[in-house]
N, C-alpha and C positions, 0 to 999 in steps of 0.2 A: 840215792841210786837205788834202782830196783834190781832184782836178780838177774833180770835180761841184760841190764847194762853190764854187769860183772861177766855174763857168759860171752857177750860181744867183746869185751876187753880181752878175755882169755883166748878167744878164736883169733883175734887180731894179732896177739902176741905170738901165738903158734904159727900162723900164716907167715909172719914176718920171718920167723926162725926157720920155717921149712923152706922158704924161697931162698934165703941166704945159702942154705945147704946145697941147692941145686947147682950142678955144673952147667956152665954156659954152653950152648949148643955150638955156637960159632964165635969167632973172635968179631970185635967191633968193626974192624975195617971191611970185612966181608959182608957185614950186615948192611953198612951204608953204600957199598959199591954195587950191591945186587948180585955179587958172585954167590953161587951155591956151595955149601960145604959138604964133604963127605960124610960128616958125622950126622947130618940131618937125615940121611938115607938108613943109618943104622937102626935096628930095633933096640928098644930098651929091655935090659935084664938086670935081674938082681935088686940091688938097693935103688938104682935109679928108677925102676919101674914102681917100686913102693912109695918113694918120694913123690912121683908124679901123681900116683892115685890119692896120696894123702893131701897133696896140695889141691887137687880136684875137689876132694871132700870137704876140706876146710873152706874152700872158696864158695861151695854151695852152702855150707852152713853159715858163713858169714853174710851171705846174701839173704838167706832166710831170716836170721836173727836180726838183721838191719831192717827188713820189712816188717817183721812183728814188732820191733821196737817203735817204728814209725806208726803204725796201726794203734798200739797201745797208748801211745803219747797223744794221739789226736782224740782218744776215747775219754782220757782223764782230764 
């Protein structure tokens, strides 16, 4: 395994952990019934906002690392 493999593995584990830490925005019944929840209208504050931004950054890093790994694998 190359260093990029280990980076992708670390980003994957962190992304899984941060997604598990997030609070669900609505319950499952309203998600399938099409009903809107009042929580969806509320602004994010505090730790919820930080977790959302970290999730976004990790998702972008995962995407970029996956692309780089694919490109470098083809050239080797």
